[in-house]
C-alpha positions as CSV (number, residue, x, y, z in Angstrom):
1,M,70.9,99.7,43.5
2,H,71.2,100.2,47.2
3,D,67.8,98.7,47.9
4,V,68.4,95.7,45.7
5,S,71.8,95.1,47.3
6,I,70.2,95.3,50.8
7,S,67.5,92.8,49.8
8,I,70.1,90.3,48.5
9,S,72.3,90.7,51.6
10,K,69.2,90.4,53.8
11,R,68.2,87.0,52.3
12,L,71.7,85.7,52.7
13,R,72.0,86.9,56.3
14,D,68.6,85.3,57.1
15,K,69.8,81.9,55.9
16,V,73.1,82.3,57.8
17,W,71.3,83.3,61.0
18,R,68.7,80.5,60.8
19,G,71.4,77.9,60.2
20,L,73.6,79.4,63.0
21,C,70.7,79.4,65.5
22,L,69.7,75.8,64.6
23,I,73.3,74.5,65.0
24,M,74.2,76.5,68.1
25,G,70.8,75.8,69.8
26,V,71.3,72.1,69.4
27,L,75.0,72.2,70.4
28,A,74.3,74.4,73.4
29,G,71.6,72.0,74.6
30,I,73.9,69.1,74.4
31,L,76.7,71.0,76.2
32,A,74.2,72.1,78.9
33,C,73.2,68.5,79.5
34,W,76.9,67.5,79.7
35,N,77.7,70.2,82.2
36,I,74.7,69.5,84.4
37,L,75.2,65.7,84.5
38,L,78.9,65.1,84.1
39,S,80.8,68.2,84.9
40,Q,81.2,69.3,88.5
41,G,81.0,73.0,89.3
42,A,79.8,74.0,85.8
43,L,76.2,74.8,86.7
44,T,76.5,78.5,85.9
45,L,77.9,77.7,82.5
46,A,75.1,75.2,81.9
47,L,72.5,77.8,82.8
48,I,74.1,80.2,80.3
49,E,74.0,77.5,77.7
50,I,70.3,76.9,78.4
51,A,69.7,80.6,77.9
52,L,71.5,80.4,74.5
53,V,69.1,77.5,73.5
54,I,66.1,79.7,74.2
55,Y,67.7,82.7,72.5
56,S,68.5,80.6,69.5
57,A,65.0,79.4,69.1
58,Y,63.7,83.0,69.4
59,L,66.0,84.3,66.7
60,Y,65.3,81.3,64.4
61,L,61.6,82.0,64.5
62,N,61.8,85.8,64.1
63,V,64.9,86.8,62.1
64,K,63.0,86.8,58.8
65,K,60.5,89.4,60.1
66,W,63.2,92.0,60.8
67,S,64.2,94.5,58.0
68,G,67.9,94.6,59.0
69,I,70.4,93.5,61.7
70,T,68.7,94.3,65.0
71,W,70.0,94.6,68.6
72,Q,68.7,91.1,69.3
73,Q,71.2,89.8,66.7
74,Y,74.1,91.9,68.1
75,G,73.1,90.6,71.5
76,Y,73.2,87.0,70.3
77,V,76.7,87.4,68.9
78,L,77.9,89.1,72.1
79,L,76.2,86.4,74.2
80,L,77.9,83.6,72.2
81,S,81.2,85.3,72.4
82,S,80.8,85.9,76.1
83,I,80.0,82.2,76.6
84,V,83.1,81.1,74.8
85,V,85.3,83.6,76.6
86,Y,83.8,82.6,80.0
87,A,84.4,79.0,79.2
88,V,88.1,79.7,78.4
89,W,88.4,81.7,81.7
90,F,86.4,79.2,83.8
91,R,87.9,75.9,82.8
92,P,91.5,74.8,83.1
93,L,93.8,75.2,80.2
94,A,94.3,71.5,80.1
95,N,90.7,71.2,78.8
96,A,91.8,73.0,75.6
97,L,88.6,75.1,75.5
98,Y,90.7,77.9,74.0
99,V,90.2,76.3,70.5
100,W,86.5,77.4,70.6
101,P,87.2,81.1,70.0
102,L,88.7,80.1,66.6
103,F,85.2,79.8,65.0
104,L,84.1,83.3,66.2
105,P,85.6,85.3,63.2
106,I,83.7,83.1,60.8
107,L,80.5,83.7,62.7
108,N,81.1,87.4,63.1
109,Y,81.7,88.1,59.4
110,L,78.9,85.9,58.1
111,A,76.4,87.3,60.6
112,L,77.3,90.9,60.8
113,G,79.4,91.9,57.8
114,L,82.8,93.4,57.3
115,R,83.0,96.3,59.7
116,Q,81.1,94.8,62.7
117,G,82.7,91.5,62.1
118,F,86.2,93.0,62.1
119,V,85.6,95.0,65.3
120,I,84.1,92.1,67.3
121,S,86.7,89.6,66.1
122,I,89.6,91.8,67.1
123,T,88.1,92.6,70.4
124,T,87.5,88.9,71.1
125,L,91.1,88.1,70.1
126,L,92.6,90.6,72.5
127,I,90.4,89.4,75.4
128,V,91.2,85.7,74.8
129,L,94.9,86.3,74.5
130,S,94.8,88.2,77.8
131,I,92.9,85.4,79.5
132,L,95.3,82.7,78.2
133,A,98.4,84.7,79.3
134,T,96.9,85.3,82.8
135,K,95.8,81.7,83.2
136,G,99.1,80.3,81.9
137,F,101.0,82.1,84.6
138,S,98.5,81.5,87.4
139,E,98.3,77.7,86.6
140,S,102.0,77.5,85.9
141,Y,101.2,76.0,82.5
142,H,104.7,75.3,81.1
143,S,103.6,75.4,77.4
144,I,101.7,78.7,77.5
145,G,104.2,80.4,75.1
146,P,103.6,78.0,72.2
147,V,99.8,78.0,73.0
148,L,99.7,81.8,72.7
149,I,101.7,81.9,69.5
150,N,99.8,79.1,67.8
151,F,96.4,80.5,68.9
152,F,97.2,84.0,67.7
153,F,98.4,82.9,64.2
154,C,95.6,80.5,63.7
155,Y,93.0,83.0,64.8
156,I,94.4,85.7,62.6
157,S,94.5,83.3,59.6
158,I,90.9,82.3,60.0
159,M,89.9,86.0,60.5
160,G,91.9,87.0,57.4
161,V,90.2,84.3,55.3
162,S,86.8,85.4,56.6
163,H,87.5,89.0,55.9
164,I,88.6,88.4,52.3
165,Y,85.7,86.1,51.7
166,E,83.1,88.6,52.9
167,R,84.8,91.5,51.0
168,N,84.8,89.5,47.7
169,R,81.2,88.3,48.3
170,Y,80.1,91.9,48.8
171,R,81.9,93.0,45.6
172,V,80.4,90.2,43.5
173,E,77.0,91.1,44.9
174,E,77.4,94.7,44.0
175,N,78.5,93.7,40.4
176,L,75.4,91.4,40.1
177,V,73.1,94.2,41.3
178,S,74.7,96.6,38.9
179,L,74.1,94.2,36.0
180,A,70.5,93.7,37.1
181,L,69.8,97.4,37.1
182,T,71.7,98.4,33.9
183,D,70.6,98.2,30.3
184,A,73.3,96.1,28.5
185,L,73.1,98.0,25.2
186,T,73.1,101.6,26.2
187,G,74.6,101.5,29.7
188,L,71.6,103.4,31.1
189,K,69.5,102.2,34.0
190,N,66.7,99.9,33.2
191,R,63.0,99.5,34.2
192,L,63.8,97.8,37.5
193,A,66.1,100.7,38.5
194,F,63.4,103.2,37.4
195,K,61.0,101.6,39.9
196,Q,63.5,101.8,42.7
197,D,64.6,105.4,42.0
198,F,61.0,106.5,41.5
199,A,60.2,105.4,45.1
200,E,63.3,107.5,46.3
201,Y,62.0,110.5,44.4
202,M,58.7,110.2,46.1
203,N,60.3,110.1,49.5
204,D,61.9,113.4,48.8
205,E,59.6,116.4,49.1
206,S,61.3,118.3,46.2
207,P,59.2,118.8,43.1
208,F,60.1,116.6,40.1
209,G,58.9,115.5,36.8
210,L,59.0,112.7,34.3
211,M,59.9,112.9,30.6
212,M,59.1,110.1,28.2
213,I,61.1,109.9,25.0
214,D,60.3,107.8,21.9
215,I,62.4,107.7,18.7
216,D,60.2,108.5,15.6
217,H,60.1,105.8,12.9
218,F,62.9,103.8,14.6
219,K,61.5,100.6,13.0
220,K,62.2,102.1,9.6
221,V,65.9,102.7,10.7
222,N,66.3,99.0,11.6
223,D,64.6,97.8,8.4
224,T,66.6,100.2,6.2
225,Y,70.1,100.0,7.8
226,G,70.0,96.9,9.9
227,H,69.8,96.3,13.7
228,D,73.5,96.9,14.2
229,V,73.1,100.4,12.9
230,G,70.0,100.8,15.0
231,D,71.9,99.7,18.1
232,D,74.7,102.2,17.4
233,L,72.1,104.9,17.0
234,L,70.6,104.1,20.3
235,H,74.0,104.3,21.9
236,Q,74.6,107.7,20.4
237,L,71.2,109.0,21.4
238,T,72.0,107.9,25.0
239,Q,75.1,110.0,25.0
240,R,73.1,113.1,23.8
241,I,70.5,112.5,26.5
242,T,73.0,112.2,29.3
243,Q,75.0,115.2,28.1
244,S,71.9,117.3,28.0
245,F,70.7,116.2,31.4
246,P,73.8,115.5,33.6
247,D,71.8,116.0,36.8
248,A,68.8,113.8,35.8
249,D,68.4,110.0,36.0
250,A,68.0,108.5,32.6
251,Y,66.5,105.1,31.8
252,R,65.9,102.9,28.8
253,Q,62.3,101.6,29.1
254,G,62.7,99.1,26.2
255,G,63.1,99.2,22.5
256,E,63.3,102.9,21.4
257,E,61.7,104.3,24.5
258,F,63.6,106.3,27.1
259,C,62.6,108.3,30.2
260,L,64.1,110.8,32.5
261,L,63.4,111.6,36.2
262,Y,64.2,115.3,36.7
263,R,64.2,117.4,39.8
264,G,62.6,120.8,39.3
265,D,59.3,122.5,38.4
266,K,57.3,121.7,35.3
267,A,58.3,124.9,33.4
268,S,62.1,124.0,33.6
269,L,61.4,120.4,32.6
270,V,59.4,121.5,29.5
271,Q,62.2,123.9,28.5
272,Q,64.8,121.2,28.9
273,A,62.7,118.8,26.9
274,E,62.4,121.3,24.0
275,L,66.1,121.9,24.0
276,L,66.7,118.1,23.8
277,R,64.3,117.7,20.9
278,I,66.0,120.5,19.0
279,L,69.5,119.0,19.8
280,I,68.5,115.6,18.4
281,A,66.7,117.0,15.4
282,K,69.2,119.5,14.1
283,E,72.2,117.2,13.8
284,A,72.0,113.8,12.0
285,F,73.5,110.7,13.6
286,V,76.5,109.3,11.9
287,V,76.9,105.6,11.9
288,G,79.7,104.3,9.8
289,E,79.2,105.9,6.4
290,Q,75.5,106.5,7.1
291,S,74.1,109.9,8.1
292,I,70.7,109.3,9.7
293,P,68.3,112.1,10.6
294,V,66.5,111.3,13.8
295,T,63.6,113.1,15.7
296,V,61.9,112.2,18.9
297,S,58.5,112.7,20.5
298,L,58.4,113.7,24.1
299,G,55.8,113.6,26.8
300,V,56.3,115.6,30.0
301,A,54.4,115.4,33.3
302,A,55.1,116.9,36.8
303,I,54.3,115.1,40.1
304,N,52.0,117.9,41.2
305,E,49.6,117.1,38.3
306,V,48.6,113.7,39.6
307,S,46.8,112.5,42.7
308,E,48.6,109.1,42.8
309,P,52.3,108.6,42.1
310,S,51.7,105.7,39.7
311,H,49.6,108.1,37.5
312,L,52.7,110.1,36.7
313,V,54.1,107.4,34.4
314,V,50.7,106.9,32.7
315,L,50.2,110.7,32.2
316,A,53.7,111.2,30.7
317,D,53.3,108.1,28.5
318,Q,49.9,109.4,27.2
319,R,51.4,112.7,26.3
320,M,54.3,111.1,24.5
321,Y,51.8,109.1,22.3
322,L,49.8,112.3,21.8
323,A,53.0,114.0,20.5
324,K,53.4,111.1,18.0
325,R,49.7,111.6,16.9
326,Q,50.3,115.3,16.4
327,G,53.0,114.7,13.9
328,R,56.0,113.7,15.9
329,N,59.1,115.7,16.6
330,C,57.4,117.7,19.3
331,V,56.9,118.1,23.1
332,V,53.5,117.7,24.7
333,S,53.1,118.8,28.3
334,E,49.4,119.5,28.4
335,E,46.3,117.5,27.6
């Protein structure tokens, strides 16, 4: 789930960053021209704005290439915040440049997320309030009190809305990812989740194995009792599998096929598979007034039996079908 969530957030952040860089690059270019041609004593600020134009173009062209938020992106937010703070400090209060910091919380949360957005936004607020208070007294600005109060409450309101939006967006994203990785009928993980978890198992050097499970004659159950009964049976089977393997990752591959990723050596995996087979076979499933005997065929393979990780699924699947050809209701762990 984590990898999928990161992927979704990455695509969203990329779009936000490219839009931000485009808008701020154009705006910084216009302001730089304004400060060079029309504002006296603003050459330093104009040079900083030109640097922002170049930086914006660089990020716009490269942000999609990066796997996560990089130091270049943090640097961009800090540079932008510094320009705004410098402008507030450099220009007289009568120019009302103190309204520009109000957009920073939105930028920080959209570009960096909850935690970093909160920290940078609060830091910027404290710095700007200090500058406004200092300049108000040094310039004898008679309305500095109302300016400070209104700026503070407006900034906090925008920051609060940004925080709530980003938190809710993250929660919705997590729910969507959970739905995408979960089988709706059984509540187990699905094939997409299996691919993701399998890669994580491979990154871990611990031995592990794969168990493929297929319900014997499940089509006959559906034909005899109906698909609603079949669905209920699948749900009960899921409970038995998860109870038998609380430490394993269980998946529904589709139809009546399930699989388990299990950490441990092959001997323990085969033993657990046999115990699961016996547990399912010895006690019939009760659905409504129907008592339905069920058996399963299982194929077991360990990662040290294959040269390529992708072959593990093929090997376990072959052994499961071999178990069905050998009469069903058995575990096959060898060729």
